[in-house]
N, C-alpha and C positions, 0 to 999 in steps of 0.2 A: 579042174576040180576045185581049186582054191577060189576061183572067180564065182563059181556057182554057190559055194558055201558062203562067201562074203555077201553075195546078192541075197541069198536066203536069209541070212542073219539081219541084213539091213531091212528087208521087207518085214520080217518078224518084229524087229524093234520099232519100226515105224507104225505098224499096226497096233502094237501095245500102247505106244505113246498117244496115238490118235484116240484110242478107246478110253484111256485114262483121263484125257483132258477134255472130253466131250461134256457139253452142258446137258442137264436133264430138261426135257421138254414137257410142259403140262399138256395133258391129254394123251400123250404117248407113253411117257415113263412114269407119270404119276397123275392122280386125280385129287381134287379138293372136295371135301365135305364140310360145309359150313351150316351150323344149326343154331338158331335162336329159339330157346324154349319159352321163356317168359321175360318181360322187361326187368324183373328183379334179379334174374340169374345171369351168370356169365355165359357168353356164347362159346361154342366150341368150333375149332377149326382142325380138321384132320387132313394131313397130307398122306395119301395112300400110294405107296410105290408098287408098281406092277412089274414083275420080271426082274429087272436089274435093281439091286439094292445098293444105295450109295454109301459112301463112308459117313460116319456120324457127323463129321464136320460139314459135309456137303448137305446132308439132310437138315442140319441146324440152320445153315444159311438159307435154304429154301423156306423153312418154317418161319424164320424171322422176316423174310421178304414178304411172304403171304400175309403175315400178321400186320405188317405196315400197310399193305394194300387194303385189307379188309377193315382195319382200324380207320384209315382215311375215308373209306366208303361210309362208315358209321358216322363220322364227323360231318360229311357232306349231307347225309340224309337226316341229320339232326336226331339220331337215335342214341348218341352218346350221353347227352344230358337230358334228363327229364326232371321237372320240378313238381313237387307235391308239398303242400303246406309249408312253403318257404324253405324246403329242403332240396338240395340238388343231389341227384343220383347219377352215377357214371356207369357206363356199360364197359365190361372187360371181356377180352377174348382169350381163351386158353387154347394154345396151339401145340400139337404133337405130331409125330411122324410114325407111320405104320407101314409094315410090309405084308404082302399077301402070304398067307399060310398055304403052302401047296397041298398039305394033307387035309386041312380043314379050312376052306375059304371063308366060312362064316365067322371064324375067329382069327382076325389078323394079329400079327405080333408087333408089339411096340418097339420102336427103335430108340435106344438110349443114346443121348448126345455125349454124355460123360458118365462116369460110374454111378452117380447119384441123381442125374438130371435127365428127365425124359419129356419135359414140357417147358414152354415159355408162355408168358402172359403179356398181352398188350393191355396196359392200364389206361382207361379212358380219362382218368383224372389228370395224370401227368403226361399222357400221350407218349409213353415210352414202353420199351419191351424189357421185361425182367425175367429172371429164372423163376420157376415155380416156388422154390423155398422162400425167395424174397417176397413173392406175392402173398404167401401165407403170413409172413411177418408184417407186411403192409396191412392185411386184413385185420390182424390182431391189434395193430396200432389204431386203425380206424374204429374198431369196436370199442377200444378203451376211450378214445376221444368222444365217441357217441354217448357212452355211458356217463362220462364226466359232464357233457353238455346236458343230458337228461337230468342229472342230479342238480346241476346249477339251475336249470329251469324249474325244477320241483321246489328247490329252496326259495327261489324268487316268488313262486306262487304262494308258498306257505307264509312268507313274510308279508305279502300283500293282503292275505286274508286275516292276519293277526292285527294289522294296522287299522 
């Protein structure tokens, strides 16, 4: 009786540990949706988990890994940098994780990595991955720099017309 109980407990613990330490496999456990709408807009990368829902830390790890892969693909295909009128524009990718909604498959549920974080962004300019709130701060800083540059160019043009 004791032996069978010990064997049963060992088998149960082994099964649980094997299930907990397994890696998620693309195509079986999750799918990737990558969309580029226009050159001016950021691309989106959705990791859609089917069936088994990972821990937030595991989902975060997979999203970051896929952002690096797709970001490097953009670099190789020269879609990161485009120049117009002596201005350089960089392509960014916003990545998030989703799980299928069993009651309404058309509306998946977003997986939050931490309490306030549900997306990461691959920045084409720095080639790094940052949390979404840091991306918003980055965009605000870029916008301020762009406005300063426009004002400087405008003042230079006014000075040249006065002279």
